[in-house]
N, CA, C, O and CB atoms as a CASP TS submission, in Angstrom:
PFRMAT TS
TARGET T0000
AUTHOR 0000-0000-0000
METHOD Language model
MODEL 1
PARENT N/A
ATOM      1  N   MET     1       0.794  -1.195   0.002  1.00  0.00           N
ATOM      2  CA  MET     1       0.125  -0.037  -0.036  1.00  0.00           C
ATOM      3  C   MET     1       0.953   1.236   0.039  1.00  0.00           C
ATOM      4  O   MET     1       0.602   2.254  -0.556  1.00  0.00           O
ATOM      5  CB  MET     1      -0.782  -0.078   0.958  1.00  0.00           C
ATOM      6  N   ARG     2       1.949   1.173   0.706  1.00  0.00           N
ATOM      7  CA  ARG     2       2.986   2.437   0.784  1.00  0.00           C
ATOM      8  C   ARG     2       3.355   2.820  -0.614  1.00  0.00           C
ATOM      9  O   ARG     2       3.287   4.000  -0.958  1.00  0.00           O
ATOM     10  CB  ARG     2       4.423   2.086   1.625  1.00  0.00           C
ATOM     11  N   ASP     3       3.752   1.853  -1.457  1.00  0.00           N
ATOM     12  CA  ASP     3       4.223   2.092  -2.833  1.00  0.00           C
ATOM     13  C   ASP     3       3.171   2.702  -3.616  1.00  0.00           C
ATOM     14  O   ASP     3       3.413   3.650  -4.363  1.00  0.00           O
ATOM     15  CB  ASP     3       4.680   0.841  -3.504  1.00  0.00           C
ATOM     16  N   TYR     4       1.944   2.175  -3.474  1.00  0.00           N
ATOM     17  CA  TYR     4       0.775   2.598  -4.277  1.00  0.00           C
ATOM     18  C   TYR     4       0.420   4.060  -3.862  1.00  0.00           C
ATOM     19  O   TYR     4       0.192   4.876  -4.755  1.00  0.00           O
ATOM     20  CB  TYR     4      -0.484   1.600  -4.049  1.00  0.00           C
ATOM     21  N   LEU     5       0.368   4.401  -2.654  1.00  0.00           N
ATOM     22  CA  LEU     5       0.073   5.765  -2.262  1.00  0.00           C
ATOM     23  C   LEU     5       1.148   6.646  -2.749  1.00  0.00           C
ATOM     24  O   LEU     5       0.903   7.674  -3.381  1.00  0.00           O
ATOM     25  CB  LEU     5      -0.089   5.901  -0.771  1.00  0.00           C
ATOM     26  N   GLU     6       2.443   6.214  -2.432  1.00  0.00           N
ATOM     27  CA  GLU     6       3.519   7.194  -3.036  1.00  0.00           C
ATOM     28  C   GLU     6       3.400   7.378  -4.503  1.00  0.00           C
ATOM     29  O   GLU     6       3.530   8.517  -4.950  1.00  0.00           O
ATOM     30  CB  GLU     6       4.968   6.690  -2.769  1.00  0.00           C
ATOM     31  N   ALA     7       3.175   6.418  -5.275  1.00  0.00           N
ATOM     32  CA  ALA     7       3.028   6.405  -6.664  1.00  0.00           C
ATOM     33  C   ALA     7       1.913   7.322  -7.169  1.00  0.00           C
ATOM     34  O   ALA     7       1.904   7.850  -8.281  1.00  0.00           O
ATOM     35  CB  ALA     7       2.800   5.042  -7.093  1.00  0.00           C
ATOM     36  N   ASN     8       0.936   7.456  -6.188  1.00  0.00           N
ATOM     37  CA  ASN     8      -0.206   8.410  -6.599  1.00  0.00           C
ATOM     38  C   ASN     8      -0.132   9.697  -5.810  1.00  0.00           C
ATOM     39  O   ASN     8      -1.143  10.388  -5.691  1.00  0.00           O
ATOM     40  CB  ASN     8      -1.641   7.748  -6.361  1.00  0.00           C
ATOM     41  N   SER     9       0.977  10.038  -5.287  1.00  0.00           N
ATOM     42  CA  SER     9       1.323  11.314  -4.603  1.00  0.00           C
ATOM     43  C   SER     9       0.333  11.589  -3.491  1.00  0.00           C
ATOM     44  O   SER     9      -0.160  12.708  -3.348  1.00  0.00           O
ATOM     45  CB  SER     9       1.337  12.509  -5.608  1.00  0.00           C
ATOM     46  N   VAL    10       0.037  10.539  -2.684  1.00  0.00           N
ATOM     47  CA  VAL    10      -0.792  10.743  -1.511  1.00  0.00           C
ATOM     48  C   VAL    10       0.063  10.730  -0.273  1.00  0.00           C
ATOM     49  O   VAL    10       0.730   9.727  -0.019  1.00  0.00           O
ATOM     50  CB  VAL    10      -1.880   9.683  -1.419  1.00  0.00           C
ATOM     51  N   GLU    11       0.084  11.805   0.529  1.00  0.00           N
ATOM     52  CA  GLU    11       0.749  11.728   1.708  1.00  0.00           C
ATOM     53  C   GLU    11       0.070  11.001   2.697  1.00  0.00           C
ATOM     54  O   GLU    11      -1.158  10.989   2.792  1.00  0.00           O
ATOM     55  CB  GLU    11       1.038  12.929   2.154  1.00  0.00           C
ATOM     56  N   PHE    12       1.009  10.258   3.600  1.00  0.00           N
ATOM     57  CA  PHE    12       0.300   9.408   4.638  1.00  0.00           C
ATOM     58  C   PHE    12       1.183   9.357   5.805  1.00  0.00           C
ATOM     59  O   PHE    12       2.365   9.692   5.735  1.00  0.00           O
ATOM     60  CB  PHE    12      -0.032   7.937   4.138  1.00  0.00           C
ATOM     61  N   ASP    13       0.590   8.918   6.941  1.00  0.00           N
ATOM     62  CA  ASP    13       1.358   8.681   8.202  1.00  0.00           C
ATOM     63  C   ASP    13       1.540   7.230   8.205  1.00  0.00           C
ATOM     64  O   ASP    13       0.524   6.571   7.983  1.00  0.00           O
ATOM     65  CB  ASP    13       0.629   9.198   9.542  1.00  0.00           C
ATOM     66  N   ASP    14       2.652   6.590   8.415  1.00  0.00           N
ATOM     67  CA  ASP    14       2.884   5.279   8.386  1.00  0.00           C
ATOM     68  C   ASP    14       3.094   4.764   9.930  1.00  0.00           C
ATOM     69  O   ASP    14       4.093   5.059  10.585  1.00  0.00           O
ATOM     70  CB  ASP    14       4.090   5.024   7.445  1.00  0.00           C
ATOM     71  N   ARG    15       2.114   4.027  10.378  1.00  0.00           N
ATOM     72  CA  ARG    15       2.224   3.495  11.736  1.00  0.00           C
ATOM     73  C   ARG    15       2.456   2.058  11.803  1.00  0.00           C
ATOM     74  O   ARG    15       1.637   1.351  11.215  1.00  0.00           O
ATOM     75  CB  ARG    15       1.044   3.790  12.491  1.00  0.00           C
ATOM     76  N   ASN    16       3.372   1.529  12.379  1.00  0.00           N
ATOM     77  CA  ASN    16       3.690   0.108  12.347  1.00  0.00           C
ATOM     78  C   ASN    16       3.300  -0.475  13.773  1.00  0.00           C
ATOM     79  O   ASN    16       3.848  -0.198  14.840  1.00  0.00           O
ATOM     80  CB  ASN    16       5.275  -0.127  11.989  1.00  0.00           C
ATOM     81  N   ILE    17       2.229  -1.345  13.561  1.00  0.00           N
ATOM     82  CA  ILE    17       1.689  -1.898  14.876  1.00  0.00           C
ATOM     83  C   ILE    17       2.648  -3.004  15.382  1.00  0.00           C
ATOM     84  O   ILE    17       2.448  -3.455  16.509  1.00  0.00           O
ATOM     85  CB  ILE    17       0.178  -2.508  14.692  1.00  0.00           C
ATOM     86  N   ARG    18       3.598  -3.439  14.693  1.00  0.00           N
ATOM     87  CA  ARG    18       4.506  -4.399  15.173  1.00  0.00           C
ATOM     88  C   ARG    18       5.610  -3.711  16.051  1.00  0.00           C
ATOM     89  O   ARG    18       6.209  -4.323  16.936  1.00  0.00           O
ATOM     90  CB  ARG    18       5.109  -5.160  13.989  1.00  0.00           C
ATOM     91  N   GLN    19       5.831  -2.418  15.748  1.00  0.00           N
ATOM     92  CA  GLN    19       6.939  -1.751  16.430  1.00  0.00           C
ATOM     93  C   GLN    19       6.343  -0.754  17.487  1.00  0.00           C
ATOM     94  O   GLN    19       7.076  -0.272  18.351  1.00  0.00           O
ATOM     95  CB  GLN    19       7.876  -0.992  15.369  1.00  0.00           C
ATOM     96  N   SER    20       5.135  -0.478  17.418  1.00  0.00           N
ATOM     97  CA  SER    20       4.567   0.600  18.264  1.00  0.00           C
ATOM     98  C   SER    20       3.378   0.077  19.102  1.00  0.00           C
ATOM     99  O   SER    20       2.351  -0.263  18.515  1.00  0.00           O
ATOM    100  CB  SER    20       4.102   1.803  17.371  1.00  0.00           C
ATOM    101  N   GLU    21       3.466   0.002  20.382  1.00  0.00           N
ATOM    102  CA  GLU    21       2.320  -0.322  21.203  1.00  0.00           C
ATOM    103  C   GLU    21       1.177   0.778  21.038  1.00  0.00           C
ATOM    104  O   GLU    21      -0.014   0.466  21.001  1.00  0.00           O
ATOM    105  CB  GLU    21       2.783  -0.443  22.709  1.00  0.00           C
ATOM    106  N   GLU    22       1.603   1.997  20.949  1.00  0.00           N
ATOM    107  CA  GLU    22       0.655   3.071  20.753  1.00  0.00           C
ATOM    108  C   GLU    22      -0.153   2.911  19.433  1.00  0.00           C
ATOM    109  O   GLU    22      -1.369   3.104  19.399  1.00  0.00           O
ATOM    110  CB  GLU    22       1.398   4.404  20.761  1.00  0.00           C
ATOM    111  N   ALA    23       0.571   2.556  18.368  1.00  0.00           N
ATOM    112  CA  ALA    23      -0.023   2.384  17.043  1.00  0.00           C
ATOM    113  C   ALA    23      -1.044   1.167  17.107  1.00  0.00           C
ATOM    114  O   ALA    23      -2.094   1.167  16.465  1.00  0.00           O
ATOM    115  CB  ALA    23       1.138   2.135  15.938  1.00  0.00           C
ATOM    116  N   ARG    24      -0.669   0.208  17.878  1.00  0.00           N
ATOM    117  CA  ARG    24      -1.519  -1.038  18.000  1.00  0.00           C
ATOM    118  C   ARG    24      -2.772  -0.657  18.691  1.00  0.00           C
ATOM    119  O   ARG    24      -3.864  -0.926  18.191  1.00  0.00           O
ATOM    120  CB  ARG    24      -0.796  -2.204  18.794  1.00  0.00           C
ATOM    121  N   ARG    25      -2.642   0.030  19.954  1.00  0.00           N
ATOM    122  CA  ARG    25      -3.808   0.503  20.681  1.00  0.00           C
ATOM    123  C   ARG    25      -4.667   1.406  19.803  1.00  0.00           C
ATOM    124  O   ARG    25      -5.887   1.241  19.807  1.00  0.00           O
ATOM    125  CB  ARG    25      -3.381   1.244  21.945  1.00  0.00           C
ATOM    126  N   GLU    26      -4.126   2.314  19.082  1.00  0.00           N
ATOM    127  CA  GLU    26      -4.937   3.226  18.227  1.00  0.00           C
ATOM    128  C   GLU    26      -5.714   2.556  17.151  1.00  0.00           C
ATOM    129  O   GLU    26      -6.881   2.871  16.919  1.00  0.00           O
ATOM    130  CB  GLU    26      -4.071   4.227  17.592  1.00  0.00           C
ATOM    131  N   LEU    27      -5.031   1.569  16.447  1.00  0.00           N
ATOM    132  CA  LEU    27      -5.809   0.794  15.444  1.00  0.00           C
ATOM    133  C   LEU    27      -6.918  -0.083  16.011  1.00  0.00           C
ATOM    134  O   LEU    27      -7.993  -0.224  15.428  1.00  0.00           O
ATOM    135  CB  LEU    27      -4.883  -0.077  14.671  1.00  0.00           C
ATOM    136  N   LEU    28      -6.607  -0.688  17.212  1.00  0.00           N
ATOM    137  CA  LEU    28      -7.635  -1.562  17.782  1.00  0.00           C
ATOM    138  C   LEU    28      -8.857  -0.570  18.310  1.00  0.00           C
ATOM    139  O   LEU    28     -10.015  -0.976  18.207  1.00  0.00           O
ATOM    140  CB  LEU    28      -6.960  -2.505  19.037  1.00  0.00           C
ATOM    141  N   ALA    29      -8.617   0.570  18.805  1.00  0.00           N
ATOM    142  CA  ALA    29      -9.652   1.536  19.286  1.00  0.00           C
ATOM    143  C   ALA    29     -10.459   1.946  18.010  1.00  0.00           C
ATOM    144  O   ALA    29     -11.683   2.044  18.090  1.00  0.00           O
ATOM    145  CB  ALA    29      -8.971   2.859  20.042  1.00  0.00           C
ATOM    146  N   LEU    30      -9.799   2.190  16.826  1.00  0.00           N
ATOM    147  CA  LEU    30     -10.552   2.656  15.682  1.00  0.00           C
ATOM    148  C   LEU    30     -11.343   1.625  14.999  1.00  0.00           C
ATOM    149  O   LEU    30     -12.454   1.900  14.546  1.00  0.00           O
ATOM    150  CB  LEU    30      -9.679   3.251  14.735  1.00  0.00           C
ATOM    151  N   THR    31     -10.816   0.420  14.898  1.00  0.00           N
ATOM    152  CA  THR    31     -11.341  -0.748  14.203  1.00  0.00           C
ATOM    153  C   THR    31     -11.882  -1.814  14.915  1.00  0.00           C
ATOM    154  O   THR    31     -12.690  -2.559  14.361  1.00  0.00           O
ATOM    155  CB  THR    31     -10.430  -1.271  13.466  1.00  0.00           C
ATOM    156  N   GLY    32     -11.515  -1.998  16.165  1.00  0.00           N
ATOM    157  CA  GLY    32     -11.854  -3.256  16.860  1.00  0.00           C
ATOM    158  C   GLY    32     -11.054  -4.489  16.399  1.00  0.00           C
ATOM    159  O   GLY    32     -11.358  -5.622  16.771  1.00  0.00           O
ATOM    160  N   ASP    33     -10.012  -4.228  15.569  1.00  0.00           N
ATOM    161  CA  ASP    33      -9.235  -5.319  15.043  1.00  0.00           C
ATOM    162  C   ASP    33      -7.828  -4.848  14.796  1.00  0.00           C
ATOM    163  O   ASP    33      -7.532  -3.653  14.825  1.00  0.00           O
ATOM    164  CB  ASP    33      -9.855  -5.874  13.770  1.00  0.00           C
ATOM    165  N   LEU    34      -6.943  -5.837  14.546  1.00  0.00           N
ATOM    166  CA  LEU    34      -5.604  -5.440  14.158  1.00  0.00           C
ATOM    167  C   LEU    34      -5.210  -5.820  12.830  1.00  0.00           C
ATOM    168  O   LEU    34      -4.058  -6.194  12.610  1.00  0.00           O
ATOM    169  CB  LEU    34      -4.664  -5.955  15.043  1.00  0.00           C
ATOM    170  N   MET    35      -6.163  -5.747  11.847  1.00  0.00           N
ATOM    171  CA  MET    35      -5.905  -6.221  10.486  1.00  0.00           C
ATOM    172  C   MET    35      -5.251  -4.985   9.765  1.00  0.00           C
ATOM    173  O   MET    35      -5.714  -3.846   9.837  1.00  0.00           O
ATOM    174  CB  MET    35      -7.293  -6.749   9.735  1.00  0.00           C
ATOM    175  N   VAL    36      -4.115  -5.340   9.056  1.00  0.00           N
ATOM    176  CA  VAL    36      -3.328  -4.360   8.365  1.00  0.00           C
ATOM    177  C   VAL    36      -3.240  -4.802   6.869  1.00  0.00           C
ATOM    178  O   VAL    36      -3.499  -5.969   6.578  1.00  0.00           O
ATOM    179  CB  VAL    36      -1.896  -4.217   9.034  1.00  0.00           C
ATOM    180  N   PRO    37      -2.905  -3.950   5.974  1.00  0.00           N
ATOM    181  CA  PRO    37      -2.904  -2.501   6.112  1.00  0.00           C
ATOM    182  C   PRO    37      -4.283  -1.949   6.279  1.00  0.00           C
ATOM    183  O   PRO    37      -5.282  -2.548   5.882  1.00  0.00           O
ATOM    184  CB  PRO    37      -2.255  -1.865   4.936  1.00  0.00           C
ATOM    185  N   TYR    38      -4.307  -0.813   6.865  1.00  0.00           N
ATOM    186  CA  TYR    38      -5.582  -0.137   7.087  1.00  0.00           C
ATOM    187  C   TYR    38      -5.385   1.346   6.796  1.00  0.00           C
ATOM    188  O   TYR    38      -4.482   1.986   7.335  1.00  0.00           O
ATOM    189  CB  TYR    38      -6.105  -0.363   8.549  1.00  0.00           C
ATOM    190  N   LEU    39      -6.238   1.872   5.941  1.00  0.00           N
ATOM    191  CA  LEU    39      -6.096   3.276   5.577  1.00  0.00           C
ATOM    192  C   LEU    39      -7.388   4.024   5.836  1.00  0.00           C
ATOM    193  O   LEU    39      -8.495   3.613   5.488  1.00  0.00           O
ATOM    194  CB  LEU    39      -5.688   3.417   4.112  1.00  0.00           C
ATOM    195  N   ILE    40      -7.145   5.183   6.492  1.00  0.00           N
ATOM    196  CA  ILE    40      -8.272   5.992   6.955  1.00  0.00           C
ATOM    197  C   ILE    40      -8.114   7.438   6.404  1.00  0.00           C
ATOM    198  O   ILE    40      -7.056   8.037   6.595  1.00  0.00           O
ATOM    199  CB  ILE    40      -8.347   5.990   8.540  1.00  0.00           C
ATOM    200  N   TYR    41      -9.110   7.995   5.746  1.00  0.00           N
ATOM    201  CA  TYR    41      -9.119   9.364   5.375  1.00  0.00           C
ATOM    202  C   TYR    41     -10.526   9.910   5.518  1.00  0.00           C
ATOM    203  O   TYR    41     -11.468   9.542   4.817  1.00  0.00           O
ATOM    204  CB  TYR    41      -8.595   9.541   3.967  1.00  0.00           C
ATOM    205  N   GLY    42     -10.594  10.798   6.462  1.00  0.00           N
ATOM    206  CA  GLY    42     -11.888  11.374   6.797  1.00  0.00           C
ATOM    207  C   GLY    42     -12.751  10.216   7.328  1.00  0.00           C
ATOM    208  O   GLY    42     -12.386   9.499   8.260  1.00  0.00           O
ATOM    209  N   ASP    43     -13.959  10.075   6.653  1.00  0.00           N
ATOM    210  CA  ASP    43     -14.885   9.008   7.033  1.00  0.00           C
ATOM    211  C   ASP    43     -14.617   7.807   6.124  1.00  0.00           C
ATOM    212  O   ASP    43     -15.377   6.844   6.220  1.00  0.00           O
ATOM    213  CB  ASP    43     -16.385   9.482   6.925  1.00  0.00           C
ATOM    214  N   ARG    44     -13.665   7.779   5.303  1.00  0.00           N
ATOM    215  CA  ARG    44     -13.512   6.710   4.399  1.00  0.00           C
ATOM    216  C   ARG    44     -12.394   5.674   5.026  1.00  0.00           C
ATOM    217  O   ARG    44     -11.372   6.086   5.573  1.00  0.00           O
ATOM    218  CB  ARG    44     -13.092   7.309   2.943  1.00  0.00           C
ATOM    219  N   LYS    45     -12.676   4.449   4.898  1.00  0.00           N
ATOM    220  CA  LYS    45     -11.680   3.508   5.393  1.00  0.00           C
ATOM    221  C   LYS    45     -11.561   2.317   4.432  1.00  0.00           C
ATOM    222  O   LYS    45     -12.526   1.874   3.809  1.00  0.00           O
ATOM    223  CB  LYS    45     -12.049   3.027   6.819  1.00  0.00           C
ATOM    224  N   VAL    46     -10.269   1.809   4.350  1.00  0.00           N
ATOM    225  CA  VAL    46      -9.900   0.706   3.430  1.00  0.00           C
ATOM    226  C   VAL    46      -9.110  -0.358   4.191  1.00  0.00           C
ATOM    227  O   VAL    46      -8.052  -0.045   4.737  1.00  0.00           O
ATOM    228  CB  VAL    46      -9.059   1.242   2.217  1.00  0.00           C
ATOM    229  N   THR    47      -9.556  -1.526   4.241  1.00  0.00           N
ATOM    230  CA  THR    47      -8.763  -2.569   4.874  1.00  0.00           C
ATOM    231  C   THR    47      -8.128  -3.477   3.770  1.00  0.00           C
ATOM    232  O   THR    47      -8.785  -3.913   2.824  1.00  0.00           O
ATOM    233  CB  THR    47      -9.660  -3.414   5.864  1.00  0.00           C
ATOM    234  N   GLY    48      -6.872  -3.713   3.954  1.00  0.00           N
ATOM    235  CA  GLY    48      -6.099  -4.632   2.913  1.00  0.00           C
ATOM    236  C   GLY    48      -5.765  -3.740   1.768  1.00  0.00           C
ATOM    237  O   GLY    48      -5.935  -2.521   1.772  1.00  0.00           O
ATOM    238  N   PHE    49      -5.257  -4.471   0.752  1.00  0.00           N
ATOM    239  CA  PHE    49      -4.903  -3.822  -0.485  1.00  0.00           C
ATOM    240  C   PHE    49      -6.090  -3.845  -1.432  1.00  0.00           C
ATOM    241  O   PHE    49      -6.341  -4.864  -2.076  1.00  0.00           O
ATOM    242  CB  PHE    49      -3.686  -4.492  -1.119  1.00  0.00           C
ATOM    243  N   ASP    50      -6.803  -2.777  -1.528  1.00  0.00           N
ATOM    244  CA  ASP    50      -7.974  -2.568  -2.298  1.00  0.00           C
ATOM    245  C   ASP    50      -7.813  -1.445  -3.257  1.00  0.00           C
ATOM    246  O   ASP    50      -8.103  -0.299  -2.914  1.00  0.00           O
ATOM    247  CB  ASP    50      -9.112  -2.330  -1.431  1.00  0.00           C
ATOM    248  N   PRO    51      -7.373  -1.717  -4.422  1.00  0.00           N
ATOM    249  CA  PRO    51      -6.962  -0.494  -5.355  1.00  0.00           C
ATOM    250  C   PRO    51      -8.111   0.422  -5.543  1.00  0.00           C
ATOM    251  O   PRO    51      -7.895   1.634  -5.539  1.00  0.00           O
ATOM    252  CB  PRO    51      -6.470  -0.964  -6.822  1.00  0.00           C
ATOM    253  N   GLU    52      -9.434  -0.082  -5.725  1.00  0.00           N
ATOM    254  CA  GLU    52     -10.457   0.803  -5.848  1.00  0.00           C
ATOM    255  C   GLU    52     -10.781   1.629  -4.735  1.00  0.00           C
ATOM    256  O   GLU    52     -11.100   2.808  -4.893  1.00  0.00           O
ATOM    257  CB  GLU    52     -11.496   0.171  -6.195  1.00  0.00           C
ATOM    258  N   GLY    53     -10.719   1.077  -3.604  1.00  0.00           N
ATOM    259  CA  GLY    53     -10.873   1.874  -2.298  1.00  0.00           C
ATOM    260  C   GLY    53      -9.773   2.903  -2.087  1.00  0.00           C
ATOM    261  O   GLY    53      -9.998   4.036  -1.660  1.00  0.00           O
ATOM    262  N   ILE    54      -8.588   2.449  -2.408  1.00  0.00           N
ATOM    263  CA  ILE    54      -7.366   3.333  -2.209  1.00  0.00           C
ATOM    264  C   ILE    54      -7.530   4.567  -3.260  1.00  0.00           C
ATOM    265  O   ILE    54      -7.260   5.733  -2.970  1.00  0.00           O
ATOM    266  CB  ILE    54      -5.900   2.439  -2.491  1.00  0.00           C
ATOM    267  N   ASP    55      -8.002   4.139  -4.495  1.00  0.00           N
ATOM    268  CA  ASP    55      -8.098   5.256  -5.480  1.00  0.00           C
ATOM    269  C   ASP    55      -9.194   6.218  -5.048  1.00  0.00           C
ATOM    270  O   ASP    55      -9.077   7.426  -5.255  1.00  0.00           O
ATOM    271  CB  ASP    55      -8.393   4.716  -6.932  1.00  0.00           C
ATOM    272  N   ALA    56     -10.286   5.680  -4.435  1.00  0.00           N
ATOM    273  CA  ALA    56     -11.317   6.672  -3.952  1.00  0.00           C
ATOM    274  C   ALA    56     -10.704   7.613  -2.942  1.00  0.00           C
ATOM    275  O   ALA    56     -10.976   8.813  -2.983  1.00  0.00           O
ATOM    276  CB  ALA    56     -12.554   5.948  -3.304  1.00  0.00           C
ATOM    277  N   ILE    57      -9.874   7.103  -2.025  1.00  0.00           N
ATOM    278  CA  ILE    57      -9.360   7.888  -1.013  1.00  0.00           C
ATOM    279  C   ILE    57      -8.277   8.907  -1.649  1.00  0.00           C
ATOM    280  O   ILE    57      -8.213  10.084  -1.295  1.00  0.00           O
ATOM    281  CB  ILE    57      -8.762   6.954   0.098  1.00  0.00           C
ATOM    282  N   ALA    58      -7.510   8.383  -2.537  1.00  0.00           N
ATOM    283  CA  ALA    58      -6.549   9.281  -3.246  1.00  0.00           C
ATOM    284  C   ALA    58      -7.271  10.315  -4.030  1.00  0.00           C
ATOM    285  O   ALA    58      -6.746  11.426  -4.105  1.00  0.00           O
ATOM    286  CB  ALA    58      -5.630   8.495  -4.182  1.00  0.00           C
ATOM    287  N   ASP    59      -8.420  10.096  -4.633  1.00  0.00           N
ATOM    288  CA  ASP    59      -9.134  11.103  -5.352  1.00  0.00           C
ATOM    289  C   ASP    59      -9.677  12.124  -4.340  1.00  0.00           C
ATOM    290  O   ASP    59      -9.603  13.325  -4.600  1.00  0.00           O
ATOM    291  CB  ASP    59     -10.268  10.473  -6.201  1.00  0.00           C
ATOM    292  N   ALA    60     -10.212  11.690  -3.209  1.00  0.00           N
ATOM    293  CA  ALA    60     -10.692  12.576  -2.198  1.00  0.00           C
ATOM    294  C   ALA    60      -9.629  13.452  -1.677  1.00  0.00           C
ATOM    295  O   ALA    60      -9.831  14.658  -1.530  1.00  0.00           O
ATOM    296  CB  ALA    60     -11.292  11.834  -1.112  1.00  0.00           C
ATOM    297  N   TYR    61      -8.496  12.889  -1.391  1.00  0.00           N
ATOM    298  CA  TYR    61      -7.311  13.451  -0.830  1.00  0.00           C
ATOM    299  C   TYR    61      -6.884  14.673  -1.849  1.00  0.00           C
ATOM    300  O   TYR    61      -6.747  15.841  -1.486  1.00  0.00           O
ATOM    301  CB  TYR    61      -6.135  12.268  -0.665  1.00  0.00           C
ATOM    302  N   ARG    62      -6.708  14.211  -3.123  1.00  0.00           N
ATOM    303  CA  ARG    62      -6.349  15.232  -4.120  1.00  0.00           C
ATOM    304  C   ARG    62      -7.318  16.455  -4.314  1.00  0.00           C
ATOM    305  O   ARG    62      -6.940  17.594  -4.586  1.00  0.00           O
ATOM    306  CB  ARG    62      -6.216  14.547  -5.415  1.00  0.00           C
ATOM    307  N   ALA    63      -8.651  16.047  -4.131  1.00  0.00           N
ATOM    308  CA  ALA    63      -9.612  17.086  -4.271  1.00  0.00           C
ATOM    309  C   ALA    63      -9.545  18.057  -3.145  1.00  0.00           C
ATOM    310  O   ALA    63      -9.758  19.256  -3.321  1.00  0.00           O
ATOM    311  CB  ALA    63     -10.954  16.527  -4.374  1.00  0.00           C
ATOM    312  N   ALA    64      -9.232  17.507  -1.920  1.00  0.00           N
ATOM    313  CA  ALA    64      -9.220  18.358  -0.692  1.00  0.00           C
ATOM    314  C   ALA    64      -8.018  19.139  -0.650  1.00  0.00           C
ATOM    315  O   ALA    64      -8.030  20.177   0.010  1.00  0.00           O
ATOM    316  CB  ALA    64      -9.325  17.561   0.573  1.00  0.00           C
ATOM    317  N   THR    65      -6.923  18.766  -1.297  1.00  0.00           N
ATOM    318  CA  THR    65      -5.646  19.418  -1.175  1.00  0.00           C
ATOM    319  C   THR    65      -5.330  20.207  -2.479  1.00  0.00           C
ATOM    320  O   THR    65      -4.277  20.842  -2.543  1.00  0.00           O
ATOM    321  CB  THR    65      -4.541  18.370  -0.867  1.00  0.00           C
ATOM    322  N   ALA    66      -6.140  20.188  -3.441  1.00  0.00           N
ATOM    323  CA  ALA    66      -5.935  21.004  -4.661  1.00  0.00           C
ATOM    324  C   ALA    66      -5.768  22.379  -4.346  1.00  0.00           C
ATOM    325  O   ALA    66      -6.581  23.009  -3.670  1.00  0.00           O
ATOM    326  CB  ALA    66      -7.036  20.881  -5.610  1.00  0.00           C
ATOM    327  N   GLY    67      -4.623  22.902  -4.872  1.00  0.00           N
ATOM    328  CA  GLY    67      -4.315  24.315  -4.658  1.00  0.00           C
ATOM    329  C   GLY    67      -3.863  24.664  -3.322  1.00  0.00           C
ATOM    330  O   GLY    67      -3.734  25.854  -3.036  1.00  0.00           O
ATOM    331  N   VAL    68      -3.587  23.671  -2.398  1.00  0.00           N
ATOM    332  CA  VAL    68      -3.055  23.932  -1.127  1.00  0.00           C
ATOM    333  C   VAL    68      -1.482  23.796  -1.256  1.00  0.00           C
ATOM    334  O   VAL    68      -0.978  22.796  -1.767  1.00  0.00           O
ATOM    335  CB  VAL    68      -3.686  22.949  -0.054  1.00  0.00           C
ATOM    336  N   SER    69      -0.771  24.798  -0.792  1.00  0.00           N
ATOM    337  CA  SER    69       0.731  24.604  -0.819  1.00  0.00           C
ATOM    338  C   SER    69       1.327  24.677   0.410  1.00  0.00           C
ATOM    339  O   SER    69       2.546  24.535   0.514  1.00  0.00           O
ATOM    340  CB  SER    69       1.399  25.540  -1.629  1.00  0.00           C
TER
END
């Protein structure tokens, strides 16, 4: 998912639940599960590698950040 987001110029925060107890707790609180990868943007959520879902988030991100420098 990282490569896909980078290739589509989508900025993201990478949180590794294997290396961070805080990231693990945060994901569990948000989703009730520890399934990764998990992508959240606003009210949109994508679990696993779902190109259509990621594209929808990338489109929403680009629309929201268009013209922002």
